[in-house]
N, C-alpha and C positions, 0 to 999 in steps of 0.2 A: 503493499499499499504506500502510495506517495502522499503525504501529507504537506499541505501548503497553507502557511498563515499569512494572512493579509491585514496590514494594520494602518493606522493612519489617523488624524485627528477627526473630531466630529464634523461631519457634513464635508468630508474632503472627496467623497465619491468612491468608497471602497464598494458599494453595492454595483456601481455602474461599471467599474473594472471586473468585478466577479462576473457579470452578465456578459462582458465583452469576452473575458476568457472561455465562459461556458459556450458562447456563440460559436457554432461549426463543430463542437465536440460531440461524440456520441451521446445520445438521451441515455440516462440511467447508469452511465460509468462513472459520473463524478457527483459527489454529494457536497453539500455546503452545511456548516454548522456556524451559527451567530453566536458570538460572545454574549449578546443580550439576553439569550435565552438563560444564561447562567448567572444573572444576578442573584445574590443570596435571597433566601426566603425570609421574607419580612413580616409575616403573619402574626407574629407576637407584638407587633407594634401598631399603633393607632395610625388611621390614614395621615392625621396631622404630622405624627413623627416620622412617617414614612416620606414625607413631601420634603422633609429636612434632610434627608440622607444626601450626602455627597456621592452621586453615582457616576462620578468621573474620577474617582479614586480607586486604585487597585483593590482596597479592603472591601469595595462593593460587590466583588466578582467571586463566585464560588469556584476558584481556580481548582481545587482538589477533585471536584466533581467534574470538571471540564477534562482534566488530565486524565481522570480514570475512564471516562467515557472513550476518550481518543485511544487509549490503551486496549479497551475491550474492542473497539472497531479494528483495530490492527491485528487484534487476535481472531477475528472473524465472527465477534459476537454482534448481537443486535444491541441497541440502547433505547433507552425511554427519554428523549431529549425534552427538558421542561418547557412550559410555555410562559412566556412572561407579559404582562400587561403593563404597558406604560401610562395607561390611564389610572390603574389602581396602584401603581409604583409596587407591584407584587407578583409572585407566581400566580398563575390561575389555578393550579392543583392538577391541570390536564398535562399530558406528556404527547410527543411525537414519536411513533415507532421509527426509527432510523436504522438502516440496514448499511453493513460495510460496503464500500465502493472501492474500485482500484485506485481512485483520487478521492482524497478529502480536502475541502478548502474550508479553514477556519478564518473567520473574519470578525474583527473587533477592534476598538480604540485601543484597549490595554492588553491585547494578547502577547505582545513582545516585552511587557514589563516583568513576566514571570519566569524566571530562569529555567525551572522544570518544564514547563509547557514550551518554552523556546526549543528544548532539547528534543522535543518530539516532532518538530517541523523540519522537513527535508529542504524546503525553500521558505524563505522568509521576505516578504515583499512589504514595503511601506509606500502608501499612497501620499503623495504630496500634494497640498493646494493652498494657495494663497488665504490668508486668515480672514480677509473680507469675503471673499468667495465663500468660505467655511461658514461665516456667520449669517450670510443671505441664506444660504440652504438651509441651515439649522432653524432659522426664522420660519421659512416657509413651511419645513416638515412639521415643527412642533405646533404651529398654529393650525394647519389644516388636518394634520393626522393625530395628533395627541391633545387636542384640546385645550392647548395653553394659550395664555394672551401675551401681546406684544411685550408689555412690562415685565412680566415674569421671565419670560425667555432673554430679554436683555439683561436683567438682574443676574440671572443664574449664569449667563455668558461671562459677564464682567467679573462675578465674584467668585464664580467655580469653574466654568470651562476653561477661561483663558488661563488661569494660573495652573490648573491641573495640567493642561495640554504643555505648557511650558516646563512644568516639574516632572511629569511622567512619561508623556507620549512623545514629544519632540526629541528627547535624548535616545529613543529606541531605534531611531534612524541607523544608529551605528552598528546594530545588530543585523539590519537587512542585507540580504543578498542582492535584490534588486530594489532601486527607487523609481517608481513611476510617477511622473508629472501629470496630475489629472487635467489635461486639456486635450486638444485635438490633435497633438503631436505624439500621443503616447503609444501609437499603433505598434511601434516597433518593439517596445518593451512587452506589450500583450502577446503580440505573435512569437516572441522568445518563449514565454511562459506557455503558451499553447503547444508550441512545438516540443517543448520538454514533456508536457503531459502526454501529447500523442505518442511520443517514443515509449513512455511507461505503459499506454494502452495497447500497443501492438502485441 
């Protein structure tokens, strides 16, 4: 099994890059796991307490479970991937049955911050995007998809997202094998990753 980690700041376009990589690859051969599914269970907290959690800090991620699940997949075992709700700031209690694939892509802002998880990645990718661009994307997404208002998103960006990005996410660039600039010129990098995957699928 080939395991690829794709990291980068919030709103940098990781999902776009994942979809570009998946495009033209055989369906069913490549699986995707999102770090967002592995936010820690916060059922013991009230909604008001959950809202105050710093979700951009590595402490918010259940890395042990994510690591265990990747090891299970590598051993050919199925996993029950948690389902997370950004509206409730908690896991839903549902799970998604996930089967091992020849290639697994793990994407998330904090996945390269965890040494044990990094060890499991055969290829580490960092998607880079301009900070203004990331803020605009985050605003659009949080307001339209996650029910947030403008002031809430801007406050979180200034007080949490930006400092956490500088402290934890940006420094993980040094662990990346490939850095992809998320703009219209990134086709070469994506083609390289796709060709590596194709070699593994043969």
